[in-house]
C-alpha positions in Angstrom: 326.6 242.5 138.7 328.2 245.0 141.0 326.6 248.4 141.7 328.3 251.2 143.5 325.9 253.0 146.0 326.6 256.4 147.5 325.1 256.8 151.0 325.3 259.6 153.5 327.5 259.4 156.5 324.5 259.6 158.8 322.7 256.7 157.1 326.0 254.6 157.1 326.4 255.2 160.9 322.8 254.1 161.5 323.4 250.9 159.5 326.5 250.1 161.4 325.1 250.8 164.9 321.7 249.3 164.3 320.3 246.1 163.0 321.7 246.6 159.4 318.5 247.8 157.7 317.3 251.2 156.7 314.2 252.2 154.8 314.8 254.5 151.9 314.9 254.9 148.1 317.5 254.1 145.7 318.0 256.3 142.6 320.2 255.0 139.8 322.6 257.5 138.2 323.8 254.9 135.7 323.4 251.1 135.3 326.3 250.6 137.8 326.0 253.6 140.1 323.2 254.8 142.5 322.4 257.0 145.4 320.6 255.9 148.6 318.3 258.3 150.4 317.0 257.2 153.8 313.4 257.9 154.7 312.9 260.3 157.5 312.4 258.6 160.9 309.5 260.0 162.9 310.6 260.3 166.6 308.5 261.8 169.2 309.7 265.2 170.3 310.6 265.5 173.9 307.6 266.6 176.0 305.1 265.1 173.5 302.8 262.4 174.7 300.8 260.0 172.5 298.5 257.1 172.7 298.0 254.4 170.1 294.4 253.8 169.1 293.0 250.8 167.2 292.8 252.8 164.0 295.2 255.7 164.6 296.9 257.8 167.2 296.3 260.8 169.4 299.1 263.1 170.5 299.5 266.1 172.8 302.5 268.5 172.2 303.6 271.8 173.7 301.6 273.8 171.1 299.0 271.4 169.6 296.7 268.3 170.0 296.3 265.9 167.1 294.0 263.0 166.4 294.6 260.8 163.4 292.3 257.9 162.4 292.4 255.7 159.3 289.5 253.2 159.1 289.3 250.8 156.1 285.8 250.7 154.6 286.3 246.9 153.9 287.2 246.1 157.5 284.9 243.4 158.9 282.4 244.1 161.7 283.5 247.8 161.9 281.1 250.7 161.3 283.3 253.7 160.5 281.0 256.2 162.3 281.0 254.0 165.5 284.8 253.6 165.3 285.2 257.4 165.0 283.0 258.0 168.0 284.6 255.4 170.2 288.2 256.4 169.4 287.6 260.1 169.6 286.2 259.4 173.2 289.3 257.5 174.0 291.5 260.3 172.6 289.5 262.9 174.6 290.0 261.0 177.8 293.7 260.7 177.1 294.0 264.5 176.5 292.1 265.2 179.7 294.5 263.0 181.7 297.5 264.7 180.1 296.3 268.2 181.0 295.4 267.0 184.5 298.8 265.6 185.0 297.7 262.1 185.5 299.6 259.1 184.4 298.2 257.1 181.5 
C-alpha cells in the first residue's frame, strides 16, 4: 500500500541533513493520505546552564532556576526522600557554582 504524507519544509530539511529520523505524530486524512507533525525539540537557550542528575535535571537561566526530579516508586534500593535530599544538594551546589562564575 502507498500512503502520501505531507510534511513541513523544516521537517524535510531536518530529515535530509540529519540521520534520517524525526520523532512526531502522523495524522491520517484518508486511508491513503496523511500529515506528519514533528515533535518540538528542546534545545538549551544560549546562556542557560544545566546539570544532569540521576533522577532529573537542574538548570539556571537568565531569569529563573529550575529543578526537576522524577523518582520511580518501584526503583530498587532507592528511598525517594533520600534521593530528593541528595539530588537537591547536588543541584544547590551547581547553582552556587554558576552564580560564583566557577566552571562545573
